[in-house]
C-alpha positions as a printed Julia matrix, in Angstrom:
179×3 Matrix{Float64}:
  -2.37    8.5    16.19
   0.12    5.97   14.61
  -0.21    2.56   16.53
   2.76    1.11   15.67
   6.05    1.62   13.21
   8.7    -0.56   11.84
  11.32   -0.34    9.12
  12.15   -2.44    5.84
   9.96   -5.49    5.66
   8.41   -4.45    9.36
   5.13   -3.05    9.77
   3.69    0.26   10.16
   0.08   -0.28   11.29
  -2.22    3.02   11.12
  -5.92    3.61   10.47
  -7.07    5.46    7.63
  -8.15    8.69    9.41
  -4.84    9.31   10.5
  -1.67   11.06    8.81
   1.91    9.76    9.11
   3.8    10.87   11.83
   7.57   11.65   10.92
   7.99   13.07    7.34
  11.05   14.47    7.3
  12.32   17.46    5.03
  14.08   15.54    2.74
  10.73   13.27    1.86
  12.25   10.14    3.84
  10.07    8.73    6.87
  11.68    8.97   10.1
  10.88    6.15   12.35
  10.43    5.79   15.96
  10.8     2.47   17.93
   7.24    1.5    18.93
   5.46   -1.65   19.88
   1.58   -2.14   20.04
   0.16   -5.52   20.76
  -1.41   -7.05   17.4
   1.34   -5.49   15.37
   4.66   -6.47   14.1
   7.83   -4.14   14.51
  10.93   -5.54   13.4
  13.46   -2.71   14.27
  13.45    1.28   13.94
  15.53    3.27   11.67
  14.92    5.92    8.65
  15.51    6.25    5.29
  19.02    6.58    4.18
  20.64    8.56    1.25
  20.23    6.16   -1.19
  16.95    4.56    0.11
  13.43    5.76    1.28
  10.79    4.1     2.95
   7.33    4.0     1.04
   4.09    1.97    2.32
   2.27   -0.69    0.82
  -1.22   -1.21    2.11
  -2.61   -4.7     2.52
  -5.57   -6.38    4.47
  -5.02   -8.12    7.48
  -7.2   -10.84    9.08
  -6.19  -10.45   12.55
  -6.32   -6.21   12.71
  -9.78   -5.84   10.37
 -12.7    -5.32   12.5
 -15.74   -7.38   12.42
 -17.48   -6.8     8.94
 -14.4    -4.36    7.6
 -12.6    -7.2     6.06
 -12.84   -6.0     2.58
 -12.17   -2.33    3.05
  -9.53   -2.4     5.66
  -6.07   -2.04    4.99
  -2.77   -1.62    6.99
   0.57   -0.3     5.81
   3.68   -2.11    5.61
   6.85   -0.32    5.33
   9.24   -1.1     2.75
  12.52    0.46    2.0
  13.13    0.78   -1.71
  16.22    2.65   -3.74
  15.76    6.43   -3.44
  13.61    7.72   -6.61
  11.58   10.82   -7.7
   9.05    8.22   -8.94
   7.4     7.51   -5.54
   3.96    6.35   -6.2
   5.58    3.86   -8.77
   7.87    2.47   -6.14
   5.17    2.18   -3.5
   2.73    0.74   -6.16
   5.59   -1.72   -7.08
   6.02   -3.03   -3.71
   2.14   -3.4    -3.4
   2.47   -5.67   -6.24
   5.3    -8.04   -4.96
   2.59   -8.82   -2.34
   3.28   -9.81    1.37
   6.24  -11.75    2.78
   6.47  -14.71    4.56
   7.01  -13.31    7.73
   3.88  -10.59    6.99
   1.77  -13.55    6.11
   2.44  -14.77    9.14
   1.21  -12.05   11.08
  -2.34  -11.87    9.29
  -1.34   -9.89    6.15
  -2.9   -10.66    2.79
  -3.17   -9.22   -0.78
  -6.21   -9.39   -2.65
  -4.01   -8.61   -5.86
  -3.19  -11.04   -8.39
   0.21  -12.25   -8.55
   1.74  -11.25  -11.59
   0.06   -7.81  -12.38
   2.44   -5.04  -13.71
   2.34   -1.21  -13.88
   1.67    0.08  -17.5
   1.57    3.51  -17.1
   1.19    6.06  -14.31
   0.47    9.65  -14.63
  -0.33   12.2   -12.18
  -1.89   15.46  -13.32
  -3.88   18.12  -10.86
  -3.94   15.38   -7.88
  -5.32   12.44  -10.25
  -3.14    9.55  -10.24
  -3.83    7.44  -13.18
  -2.69    3.82  -12.56
  -3.16    1.55  -15.71
  -1.96   -2.05  -14.85
  -1.76   -5.06  -16.86
  -4.9    -7.79  -17.31
  -3.59   -9.98  -14.79
  -4.99   -7.34  -12.26
  -8.91   -8.1   -13.52
  -8.31  -11.77  -13.98
 -10.75  -14.28  -12.28
 -11.66  -11.35   -9.58
 -15.3   -12.19   -8.6
 -16.85  -11.18   -5.63
 -17.84   -7.52   -4.64
 -15.5    -7.98   -1.31
 -12.41   -8.85   -3.4
 -12.93   -6.27   -5.75
 -13.39   -3.67   -3.23
  -9.96   -4.91   -1.51
  -8.18   -4.54   -4.46
  -9.35   -0.92   -5.09
  -8.74    0.27   -1.63
  -5.12   -1.51   -1.23
  -4.35    0.63   -4.48
  -5.81    3.77   -3.48
  -4.19    3.73    0.01
  -0.9     2.86   -1.2
  -0.98    5.8    -3.48
  -3.1     8.08   -1.74
   0.01    8.12    1.15
   1.52   11.09   -0.74
  -0.07   14.08   -0.41
   0.16   15.19   -4.27
  -2.41   12.03   -4.87
  -6.03   13.15   -3.99
  -7.5    11.1    -6.18
  -6.72    7.72   -8.4
  -8.29    6.04  -11.32
  -7.61    2.75  -12.03
  -7.65    1.03  -15.39
  -6.82   -2.08  -16.88
  -5.07   -1.97  -20.65
  -6.34    1.48  -20.88
 -10.31    0.48  -19.62
 -11.77    1.84  -16.7
 -15.71    1.11  -17.22
 -15.83   -2.62  -17.37
 -12.91   -3.66  -15.01
 -12.96   -4.98  -11.6
 -16.28   -6.06  -11.63
 -18.03   -8.08   -8.95
């Protein structure tokens, strides 16, 4: 069950075991006007002919349950130019971080400022996302590392063609994001 939906820089909160509702045949997301306590909804709407809605997943200090701060992420809707590179668009929005309004609503990112996508490939359901070195800079602590991975994985797995995510930094997968 979807807890709340919004548009653009609004918020769409849903839980990890829930499939988002309202996917249209054209690949856009049709949104309903819904408000639930503890979430922020800006206004209702839907994707347009030249735009689409993607989700970026962030932590939220007010919505995460006790002991779930490191692994709970919540979707924020972003309107982006229509593209066939939907995963790149969604991850790009994730890397932008939270807006001032989202931050005021308790949203936060564990991803460093200045991280860039260097390469993104999808093969047999596996999305390989290679990021710049900024992703791995000064990321001590198992909680922060888990939160970074969860944000990236949840943002990528919103698309049914993505079943697994391999994160790399400058092509390396083995020695990155270590607590």
